[in-house]
Structure formats: structure tokens, C-alpha cells
C-alpha positions as a printed Julia matrix, in Angstrom:
89×3 Matrix{Float64}:
 -33.77  -19.87   6.15
 -36.19  -17.69   3.36
 -39.15  -16.09   4.63
 -42.25  -14.51   2.65
 -42.02  -14.88  -0.98
 -38.27  -14.79  -0.95
 -36.56  -18.63  -2.3
 -34.25  -19.79  -0.3
 -30.13  -19.2    0.11
 -31.83  -15.44  -0.88
 -31.01  -14.05   2.67
 -27.69  -15.28   2.0
 -27.66  -13.55  -1.3
 -27.43  -10.66  -0.18
 -25.33   -9.85   2.61
 -22.68  -11.66   0.31
 -23.53   -8.99  -2.63
 -23.47   -5.99   0.38
 -20.14   -7.37   1.04
 -18.4    -7.69  -1.92
 -19.86   -4.46  -3.1
 -18.81   -2.97   0.06
 -15.21   -4.71  -0.23
 -15.18   -3.43  -4.32
 -15.67    0.21  -3.02
 -12.66    0.35  -0.51
 -10.09   -1.35  -3.46
 -11.29    1.34  -5.07
 -10.05    4.51  -2.31
  -6.99    2.97  -2.37
  -3.76    5.24  -1.58
  -2.13    7.57  -3.89
   0.52    5.46  -6.85
   3.25    7.77  -8.11
   4.8    10.2   -7.37
   4.17   12.72  -4.85
   2.91   16.62  -5.52
   5.7    19.41  -3.58
   2.84   21.1   -3.41
  -1.21   21.23  -2.77
  -2.88   19.91  -6.05
  -6.34   22.35  -4.39
  -4.77   24.88  -2.3
  -1.34   25.53  -3.41
   0.91   25.18  -0.14
   3.73   23.13   0.2
   2.99   20.1    1.46
   5.78   18.8    4.48
   8.94   16.7    3.37
   7.44   13.9    6.25
   3.89   13.29   4.66
   5.41   12.77   1.44
   7.77   10.53   2.5
   4.82    8.45   4.56
   2.62    8.49   1.75
   4.06    8.49  -2.34
   2.31    9.64  -4.69
   0.31   12.42  -2.07
  -1.23   14.82  -3.71
  -2.87   17.04  -1.23
  -1.59   19.41   1.77
  -3.26   17.88   5.67
  -5.58   20.9    5.51
  -7.33   19.72   2.11
  -7.02   16.17   2.56
  -9.3    16.83   6.29
 -11.67   18.75   4.13
 -11.93   15.74   1.56
 -12.59   13.52   4.11
 -14.77   14.69   5.82
 -17.5    16.06   3.13
 -20.22   13.46   2.85
 -20.16   11.6   -0.39
 -23.57    9.53  -1.83
 -23.37    6.33  -1.95
 -24.2     4.81  -5.2
 -26.86    1.22  -3.61
 -29.28   -0.71  -4.04
 -31.79   -1.17  -1.77
 -31.46   -4.82  -0.48
 -34.01   -4.45   2.04
 -37.34   -6.2    1.23
 -39.02   -4.18   4.55
 -41.72   -1.42   3.49
 -39.77    1.25   6.11
 -36.87    1.07   4.3
 -38.32    1.63   1.07
 -40.1     4.28   1.98
 -36.9     5.91   3.13
């Protein structure tokens, strides 16, 4: 079901493209790998042994990780919606 000037199946293609983009973004944010650091890479505070054991390859202390997770990062997405309102934002 397509509307306007789009061809049949265009809506489904847009949905599938959005899902695959989001899956690729999530895969890029996988857990750290390798050997854990004993001290934080940003603030040089010691990383607790329990955290190093729970997350192999961890590089940041809890405070720095929470700060990084809370920081908003712009997402480079493509506006796939065709409505006028979405193009004006």
C-alpha cells in the first residue's frame, strides 16, 4: 500500500531500512573486549575488581561511564518520512 507518488512497497522498504540502520547502530555499541584496565582511562580512578570481573575489557569507572551514557550524541539519520512537517524540523 503506497500513497501519493511512491511506488508499491515503498513504505515497507523504508521501515526495513530504518530497522537495519538501528540494528547496525546497536551492533556498533557492543560491550568492550580485551583486558580490563585497573584504572579509568578518563579520570585515573581505580576500577573496582567486581566491575572488572563483571565486564571484561572495561576501560571506564562507573561515574565516567554514566556520564558518557548520559551525554546526548547526535544521530546521523536520514529523514525517510515524506511529510512536509518532518522536513521542516
